[in-house]
Backbone as JSON, one array per atom type, in Angstrom:
{
  "sequence": "MTTVIAPRSGVAFRLSKDQILRVIDPEGGQVSDLLAYNASDVREAISNGRTFDYEETIQLTKGNRLWSNRSNPMIEIVEDSAGTHDFLLTPCSEATFRHFYADKPVHRGCFGNLAEALAPFGIEADAIPVAFNIFMNVPVGPDGRIKVLAPPTAPGDFIRLRALDDLIIGLTACSAYDSCGGSFKPIHYEIEQ",
  "N": [[-20.12, -3.5, 2.73], [-18.98, -0.87, 0.52], [-16.29, 1.29, 0.69], [-15.24, 4.42, -0.37], [-12.13, 5.75, -1.25], [-11.11, 8.9, -1.89], [-9.53, 10.35, -4.78], [-5.98, 11.0, -4.39], [-5.86, 10.83, -1.55], [-6.09, 9.55, 1.84], [-6.77, 6.99, 4.33], [-7.39, 5.57, 7.63], [-7.82, 2.7, 9.66], [-9.26, 0.14, 11.8], [-8.64, -3.33, 11.62], [-9.72, -6.39, 12.41], [-8.41, -9.47, 13.67], [-8.47, -12.21, 11.41], [-10.4, -10.88, 9.7], [-11.16, -9.92, 6.39], [-9.7, -7.87, 4.16], [-10.66, -6.23, 1.31], [-9.23, -4.61, -1.4], [-10.01, -2.6, -4.11], [-9.6, -1.58, -7.45], [-11.32, 0.58, -8.97], [-11.52, 1.83, -11.33], [-9.36, 1.13, -12.9], [-5.9, 1.39, -13.41], [-4.86, 2.58, -11.05], [-3.02, 3.13, -7.96], [-2.68, 1.95, -4.66], [-1.36, 2.6, -1.55], [-0.5, 0.59, 1.23], [-0.33, 0.28, 4.7], [0.42, -1.51, 7.65], [-0.11, -1.96, 11.11], [0.54, -3.44, 14.39], [-2.28, -3.59, 16.36], [-2.17, -3.66, 19.15], [0.35, -2.79, 19.81], [1.74, -0.35, 18.26], [4.4, -0.09, 17.44], [5.14, -2.19, 16.19], [5.3, -3.05, 12.86], [4.57, -3.52, 9.24], [7.13, -4.92, 7.25], [9.14, -4.58, 4.63], [11.73, -5.78, 4.03], [11.88, -8.02, 5.98], [9.73, -9.36, 4.84], [10.44, -9.99, 2.21], [12.67, -11.64, 2.83], [11.54, -13.84, 4.38], [9.43, -14.79, 2.64], [10.91, -15.14, 0.35], [10.9, -13.97, -2.14], [10.28, -11.02, -4.36], [8.03, -10.7, -5.64], [5.03, -10.5, -4.72], [2.12, -12.23, -4.2], [-1.0, -14.09, -4.37], [-1.08, -16.31, -1.59], [1.2, -15.49, -0.39], [2.74, -14.0, 2.51], [2.62, -10.91, 4.48], [5.21, -9.68, 6.48], [6.13, -8.68, 9.74], [8.3, -6.08, 11.26], [9.05, -7.41, 13.55], [9.3, -9.99, 12.89], [6.9, -11.42, 12.64], [4.04, -12.88, 11.07], [1.76, -10.76, 9.42], [-0.27, -10.23, 7.53], [-2.05, -12.06, 5.17], [-2.12, -12.83, 1.67], [-5.0, -13.62, 0.08], [-6.5, -13.69, -2.23], [-5.97, -12.56, -5.52], [-6.53, -10.6, -8.19], [-4.96, -9.04, -9.72], [-2.03, -9.23, -9.51], [0.22, -7.82, -9.66], [2.26, -5.89, -7.78], [4.13, -3.52, -5.57], [6.84, -3.54, -3.28], [9.05, -2.16, -2.74], [9.37, 0.57, -2.99], [9.15, 3.73, -1.15], [6.32, 5.51, 0.43], [5.1, 8.02, -1.65], [5.94, 11.58, -1.38], [6.12, 15.08, -0.15], [8.8, 15.65, -0.71], [9.3, 13.74, -2.61], [7.79, 14.76, -4.84], [9.22, 17.19, -5.12], [11.57, 16.21, -6.09], [11.15, 14.49, -8.28], [9.11, 15.67, -9.82], [9.44, 18.4, -10.6], [8.3, 20.25, -12.22], [5.68, 20.43, -11.6], [2.91, 21.07, -9.28], [3.67, 20.92, -5.82], [2.8, 18.2, -3.8], [1.42, 16.76, -0.82], [1.39, 14.01, -0.83], [1.26, 10.42, -0.56], [2.58, 9.83, 1.75], [2.16, 12.05, 3.42], [-0.64, 11.98, 3.46], [-1.08, 9.55, 4.84], [0.23, 10.01, 7.23], [-1.48, 11.86, 8.39], [-3.95, 10.35, 8.54], [-3.18, 8.27, 10.24], [-2.41, 9.39, 12.66], [-4.38, 9.78, 14.72], [-4.29, 7.17, 15.84], [-2.08, 7.19, 17.26], [0.25, 6.98, 15.83], [3.19, 8.19, 14.59], [4.63, 10.27, 12.0], [7.39, 9.55, 11.62], [7.22, 6.86, 12.08], [6.32, 5.66, 9.8], [6.75, 3.01, 7.55], [8.21, 1.52, 4.55], [5.7, 1.18, 2.26], [3.21, -1.36, 1.34], [2.68, -1.41, -1.91], [-0.06, -1.52, -3.46], [-1.13, -2.79, -6.48], [0.9, -1.39, -7.78], [3.39, -0.95, -10.4], [6.42, -1.77, -10.64], [8.95, -2.68, -12.31], [12.06, -4.55, -12.28], [15.03, -4.3, -13.86], [17.39, -6.31, -15.59], [19.92, -5.28, -15.06], [19.5, -4.26, -12.54], [18.33, -1.84, -12.19], [15.38, 0.09, -11.6], [12.12, 0.84, -12.69], [9.16, 3.01, -12.78], [6.25, 2.18, -13.9], [2.96, 2.57, -15.43], [0.09, 1.25, -13.74], [-0.97, -2.12, -14.51], [-3.56, -2.67, -14.11], [-7.08, -3.49, -14.66], [-10.4, -2.03, -14.72], [-12.09, -2.93, -11.67], [-10.22, -4.79, -10.77], [-8.76, -6.49, -8.01], [-7.5, -7.04, -4.74], [-7.42, -9.39, -2.06], [-6.98, -9.46, 1.41], [-5.97, -11.09, 4.28], [-6.25, -10.49, 7.75], [-3.85, -11.44, 10.05], [-3.6, -10.81, 12.67], [-4.84, -8.41, 15.17], [-5.13, -5.36, 13.65], [-3.93, -2.07, 12.74], [-4.76, -0.27, 9.89], [-3.39, 1.62, 7.32], [-4.42, 3.12, 4.32], [-4.27, 4.23, 1.01], [-5.3, 6.32, -1.92], [-3.38, 6.68, -4.39], [-1.04, 9.38, -5.13], [1.03, 10.06, -6.75], [2.37, 10.95, -9.96], [3.68, 9.22, -11.91], [3.36, 6.7, -10.8], [0.56, 6.27, -11.1], [0.08, 6.35, -13.79], [-0.16, 8.92, -14.66], [-2.63, 10.05, -14.03], [-5.21, 10.52, -11.67], [-7.33, 8.66, -9.6], [-10.01, 7.15, -7.76], [-9.82, 4.74, -5.0], [-11.37, 1.85, -3.88], [-12.71, 0.1, -0.98], [-13.45, -2.78, 0.94], [-14.49, -4.39, 3.94], [-14.64, -7.68, 4.9], [-16.43, -9.62, 6.97]],
  "CA": [[-20.19, -2.08, 2.38], [-17.92, -0.39, -0.09], [-15.92, 2.63, 1.1], [-14.4, 5.17, -1.33], [-10.98, 6.61, -0.92], [-10.99, 9.94, -2.93], [-8.2, 10.44, -5.34], [-4.96, 11.72, -3.66], [-6.1, 10.98, -0.09], [-5.8, 8.32, 2.54], [-7.66, 6.64, 5.51], [-6.87, 4.61, 8.58], [-9.03, 1.93, 10.29], [-8.88, -1.03, 12.5], [-8.98, -4.53, 10.97], [-9.6, -7.45, 13.3], [-7.83, -10.76, 13.25], [-9.26, -12.99, 10.38], [-11.1, -10.12, 8.85], [-10.64, -9.87, 5.17], [-9.68, -6.53, 3.52], [-10.58, -6.3, -0.24], [-8.95, -3.46, -1.94], [-10.47, -2.64, -5.34], [-9.19, -0.53, -8.36], [-12.7, 0.58, -9.62], [-11.51, 2.34, -12.77], [-8.15, 0.6, -13.44], [-4.67, 2.22, -13.44], [-4.65, 3.37, -9.82], [-2.28, 2.44, -6.91], [-3.12, 2.1, -3.23], [-0.4, 2.27, -0.53], [-1.03, 0.0, 2.4], [0.49, 0.11, 5.85], [-0.26, -2.31, 8.73], [0.53, -1.96, 12.42], [-0.16, -4.29, 15.34], [-3.18, -2.72, 17.12], [-1.84, -3.62, 20.55], [1.67, -2.19, 19.9], [2.05, 0.24, 16.91], [5.77, -0.08, 17.09], [5.25, -3.3, 15.28], [4.63, -2.56, 11.57], [4.96, -4.33, 8.21], [8.46, -4.77, 6.89], [9.51, -5.2, 3.26], [12.89, -6.66, 4.17], [11.48, -9.26, 6.59], [8.78, -10.06, 3.93], [11.25, -10.52, 1.19], [13.5, -12.69, 3.33], [10.81, -14.93, 4.67], [8.75, -15.25, 1.58], [11.89, -15.52, -0.65], [10.45, -13.3, -3.38], [9.84, -9.69, -4.23], [6.77, -10.62, -6.43], [4.15, -11.0, -3.76], [0.72, -12.48, -4.67], [-1.82, -15.13, -3.55], [-0.49, -17.42, -0.79], [2.32, -14.93, 0.32], [2.32, -13.15, 3.66], [3.46, -9.7, 4.77], [5.65, -9.78, 7.67], [6.43, -7.41, 10.48], [9.69, -5.83, 11.79], [9.43, -8.31, 14.63], [9.33, -11.33, 12.34], [5.58, -12.07, 12.82], [3.17, -12.64, 9.84], [0.67, -9.92, 9.75], [-1.34, -10.26, 6.52], [-1.97, -13.11, 4.06], [-2.78, -12.5, 0.47], [-5.81, -14.83, -0.13], [-6.83, -13.62, -3.62], [-5.31, -11.41, -6.16], [-6.83, -10.62, -9.49], [-4.07, -8.2, -10.47], [-0.77, -9.94, -9.54], [1.36, -6.85, -9.77], [2.35, -4.95, -6.53], [5.52, -3.16, -5.23], [7.23, -3.4, -1.82], [10.4, -1.66, -2.77], [9.48, 2.04, -2.91], [8.5, 4.32, -0.02], [5.25, 6.26, -0.02], [5.41, 9.37, -2.19], [5.9, 12.64, -0.29], [6.5, 16.33, -0.68], [10.17, 15.48, -1.19], [9.24, 12.94, -3.87], [7.3, 15.65, -5.77], [10.27, 18.26, -5.53], [12.62, 15.46, -6.7], [10.78, 13.84, -9.59], [8.11, 16.47, -10.58], [9.84, 19.74, -10.33], [7.47, 21.23, -13.06], [4.3, 20.2, -11.14], [2.69, 21.5, -7.92], [4.07, 19.95, -4.81], [1.68, 17.59, -3.09], [1.97, 15.97, 0.4], [1.54, 12.62, -1.37], [0.77, 9.23, 0.27], [3.2, 9.84, 3.11], [1.3, 13.1, 4.14], [-2.02, 11.49, 3.76], [-1.05, 8.44, 5.78], [0.54, 10.51, 8.53], [-2.73, 12.51, 8.98], [-4.91, 9.4, 8.85], [-2.66, 7.43, 11.29], [-2.09, 10.29, 13.84], [-5.33, 9.4, 15.85], [-4.0, 5.98, 16.34], [-0.78, 7.32, 18.02], [1.37, 6.56, 14.91], [3.78, 9.35, 14.1], [5.06, 10.19, 10.67], [8.6, 8.83, 11.53], [6.89, 5.37, 12.19], [5.82, 5.16, 8.53], [7.74, 2.35, 6.8], [7.93, 1.3, 3.13], [4.33, 0.66, 2.17], [2.94, -2.39, 0.26], [2.0, -0.55, -2.86], [-0.98, -2.41, -4.21], [-1.28, -2.52, -7.97], [1.94, -0.59, -8.41], [4.16, -1.59, -11.37], [7.82, -1.44, -10.62], [9.84, -3.81, -12.79], [13.46, -4.58, -11.91], [15.69, -4.77, -14.93], [18.63, -7.25, -15.42], [20.99, -4.4, -14.45], [19.13, -3.91, -11.18], [17.54, -0.63, -12.18], [13.99, -0.01, -11.48], [11.36, 1.82, -13.35], [7.82, 3.04, -12.22], [5.33, 2.16, -14.98], [1.56, 2.61, -15.05], [-0.42, -0.04, -13.38], [-1.66, -2.78, -15.62], [-4.95, -3.08, -13.68], [-8.26, -3.25, -15.37], [-11.47, -1.75, -13.78], [-12.6, -4.01, -10.88], [-9.23, -5.68, -10.19], [-8.79, -6.33, -6.65], [-6.75, -8.01, -3.86], [-8.08, -9.75, -0.73], [-5.99, -9.65, 2.4], [-6.61, -11.51, 5.63], [-5.51, -9.92, 9.0], [-3.39, -12.49, 10.97], [-3.6, -10.25, 14.06], [-5.7, -7.22, 15.09], [-4.22, -4.5, 13.0], [-4.38, -0.7, 12.25], [-4.41, -0.23, 8.5], [-3.38, 2.81, 6.55], [-4.65, 2.94, 2.93], [-4.37, 5.44, 0.07], [-5.45, 6.39, -3.43], [-1.86, 7.3, -4.59], [-0.96, 10.82, -5.57], [2.22, 10.31, -7.7], [1.95, 10.93, -11.39], [4.22, 8.0, -12.52], [2.76, 5.52, -10.15], [-0.74, 6.12, -11.52], [-0.07, 6.59, -15.27], [-0.36, 10.47, -14.96], [-4.03, 10.36, -13.65], [-5.53, 10.14, -10.29], [-8.6, 7.95, -9.45], [-10.25, 6.56, -6.39], [-9.56, 3.37, -4.62], [-12.57, 1.35, -3.07], [-12.28, -0.96, -0.15], [-14.5, -3.46, 1.71], [-14.08, -5.29, 4.98], [-15.52, -8.8, 4.93], [-16.56, -10.17, 8.29]],
  "C": [[-18.88, -1.63, 1.64], [-17.63, 1.01, 0.32], [-14.97, 3.24, 0.01], [-13.33, 6.01, -0.75], [-10.9, 7.7, -2.16], [-9.62, 9.91, -3.53], [-7.21, 11.24, -4.47], [-5.21, 11.9, -2.18], [-5.89, 9.61, 0.5], [-6.81, 8.13, 3.81], [-6.88, 5.77, 6.34], [-8.03, 4.01, 9.33], [-8.48, 0.72, 10.98], [-9.39, -2.28, 11.62], [-8.71, -5.67, 11.9], [-9.04, -8.66, 12.84], [-8.85, -11.61, 12.39], [-10.15, -12.28, 9.57], [-10.43, -10.08, 7.44], [-10.81, -8.42, 4.66], [-9.57, -6.74, 1.96], [-10.4, -4.91, -0.66], [-9.16, -3.48, -3.49], [-9.96, -1.47, -6.16], [-10.48, -0.44, -9.29], [-12.51, 1.0, -11.14], [-10.36, 1.82, -13.52], [-7.04, 1.73, -13.5], [-4.43, 2.98, -12.26], [-3.86, 2.47, -8.81], [-2.83, 2.81, -5.56], [-1.86, 1.7, -2.33], [-1.04, 1.74, 0.65], [0.03, -0.21, 3.44], [-0.38, -0.77, 6.89], [0.59, -2.23, 10.04], [-0.17, -2.91, 13.46], [-0.92, -3.33, 16.23], [-2.87, -2.72, 18.59], [-0.49, -2.98, 20.82], [2.01, -1.64, 18.49], [3.47, 0.29, 16.51], [6.03, -1.29, 16.17], [4.54, -3.0, 13.96], [5.22, -3.54, 10.34], [6.42, -3.94, 7.81], [8.72, -5.33, 5.55], [10.63, -6.15, 3.32], [12.59, -8.04, 4.82], [10.53, -10.11, 5.65], [9.54, -10.71, 2.82], [12.13, -11.74, 1.62], [12.69, -13.97, 3.61], [10.05, -15.66, 3.48], [9.68, -15.6, 0.33], [11.46, -15.08, -2.1], [10.18, -11.88, -3.27], [8.49, -9.6, -5.13], [5.7, -11.32, -5.62], [2.75, -11.12, -4.38], [0.1, -13.49, -3.77], [-0.91, -16.06, -2.93], [0.82, -16.75, -0.07], [1.74, -14.11, 1.49], [3.13, -11.89, 3.75], [3.86, -9.76, 6.11], [6.1, -8.59, 8.46], [7.95, -7.26, 10.79], [10.07, -6.73, 13.02], [9.21, -9.84, 14.16], [8.07, -12.24, 12.51], [4.7, -11.86, 11.46], [2.02, -11.72, 10.21], [-0.49, -9.99, 8.84], [-1.01, -11.34, 5.59], [-2.71, -12.69, 2.82], [-3.57, -13.71, 0.05], [-6.32, -14.83, -1.53], [-6.37, -12.4, -4.29], [-5.59, -11.45, -7.66], [-5.7, -9.78, -10.37], [-2.69, -8.72, -10.55], [0.42, -9.06, -9.67], [1.24, -5.85, -8.54], [3.68, -4.65, -6.35], [5.67, -3.07, -3.68], [8.57, -2.91, -1.79], [10.38, -0.19, -2.43], [8.63, 2.69, -1.67], [7.26, 5.13, -0.51], [5.79, 7.68, -0.59], [5.1, 10.57, -1.17], [6.13, 14.06, -1.03], [7.89, 16.26, -1.32], [10.23, 14.72, -2.58], [8.81, 13.88, -4.96], [8.34, 16.69, -6.21], [11.41, 17.56, -6.37], [12.33, 15.06, -8.12], [9.81, 14.83, -10.48], [8.31, 17.9, -10.32], [8.95, 20.85, -11.04], [6.08, 21.09, -12.76], [4.15, 20.71, -9.66], [3.17, 20.44, -7.01], [2.84, 19.5, -3.96], [2.24, 16.8, -1.88], [2.13, 14.53, 0.08], [1.01, 11.58, -0.41], [1.35, 9.42, 1.55], [2.38, 10.81, 3.95], [0.06, 12.6, 4.52], [-2.08, 10.35, 4.81], [-0.62, 9.03, 7.14], [-0.61, 11.14, 9.14], [-3.67, 11.42, 9.38], [-4.51, 8.5, 10.13], [-2.47, 8.1, 12.59], [-3.12, 9.86, 14.93], [-5.14, 8.05, 16.52], [-2.63, 6.05, 17.08], [0.44, 6.99, 17.1], [1.9, 7.86, 14.35], [4.38, 9.1, 12.81], [6.45, 9.39, 10.6], [8.47, 7.45, 11.69], [6.43, 4.82, 10.87], [6.9, 4.5, 7.77], [7.56, 2.39, 5.4], [6.48, 0.69, 3.17], [4.2, -0.51, 1.12], [2.11, -1.64, -0.73], [1.16, -1.47, -3.83], [-1.17, -1.85, -5.59], [-0.13, -1.77, -8.66], [2.96, -1.44, -9.21], [5.59, -1.17, -11.37], [8.8, -2.67, -11.05], [11.2, -3.54, -12.46], [14.12, -5.16, -13.14], [16.85, -5.66, -14.67], [19.86, -6.52, -14.81], [20.66, -3.97, -13.03], [18.42, -2.51, -11.04], [16.16, -0.86, -12.11], [13.3, 1.03, -12.19], [9.92, 1.89, -12.63], [6.93, 3.17, -13.59], [3.88, 2.23, -14.58], [1.09, 1.21, -14.68], [-1.16, -0.8, -14.45], [-3.11, -3.25, -15.16], [-6.08, -2.65, -14.56], [-9.28, -2.75, -14.27], [-12.0, -2.96, -13.08], [-11.58, -4.95, -10.37], [-9.13, -5.46, -8.7], [-7.81, -7.42, -5.96], [-7.45, -8.2, -2.52], [-6.99, -10.09, 0.24], [-6.56, -9.95, 3.76], [-5.73, -11.15, 6.73], [-5.07, -11.19, 9.78], [-3.18, -12.12, 12.44], [-4.55, -8.98, 14.07], [-4.68, -6.18, 14.63], [-4.86, -2.96, 12.98], [-3.77, -0.59, 10.8], [-4.43, 1.21, 8.02], [-3.55, 2.42, 5.05], [-4.88, 4.28, 2.14], [-4.95, 5.2, -1.25], [-4.18, 7.25, -3.75], [-2.01, 8.59, -5.24], [0.2, 11.19, -6.44], [1.87, 10.08, -9.1], [2.44, 9.63, -12.02], [3.43, 6.67, -12.09], [1.24, 5.08, -10.8], [-1.0, 6.41, -13.08], [-0.45, 8.08, -15.62], [-1.84, 10.78, -14.6], [-4.22, 9.85, -12.21], [-7.02, 9.74, -10.2], [-8.78, 7.47, -8.06], [-9.9, 5.14, -6.22], [-10.89, 2.89, -3.77], [-11.94, 0.2, -2.24], [-13.53, -1.59, 0.6], [-13.83, -4.34, 2.78], [-15.07, -6.36, 5.13], [-15.38, -9.37, 6.28], [-16.13, -11.59, 8.39]]
}
C-alpha cells in the first residue's frame, strides 16, 4: 500500500527488521529527509559521521549502509534509481528559513515536522541528528564549498532501504525552497513485508 506524505509535512512509523522501505518521488524534483532510531533504545540514531567513516564515501547508493552513533549498521540501500542523496546537511528549520529565505514566510521545516511526528515515540527535538536527505542534490566543489541544487529525480524515481534492526523512522516531504527546486511536492512510501 502506498502512503502519501503531503508537501511540507512529515510522518513517523515503525519499520521491523528486514522490512523494506521504498521511498518514491512521484512527480520528480522533491526531497525526503529520513531519520532512523533503534526501536528498543531511541538514543541510538543514524549518524552521518559514522556512515562516512565506515562506508568510506559521501556518495551513498546501492550497497551502502547507514550506520548509527553506536557503530551499528541500521539500514542497507538495496536499490536506488536516483543515485543522488545528501547526508551532509541538517533538516531545514525555522532558523534555516530566517537565514536563507529572509524574503519568504518562515516555515517550521523538516525539523519541526520531524519533531512533531517523532514525539509520540519519546524522541525529543534535541535528539534529531543530520538526516539522510533522499534525492537531495548537494555537490561539493573542488574548493570544498557546497551548493544546494534542484534534485535531478524524474517522476517515479525511488530508493529501497532494508531495516537491519527494528527501527523508528521519521520521513518528510521537504519544505526548503532550494532543496526542492523552488516547488513543494508530495513524497510516497511503501513498506514491503
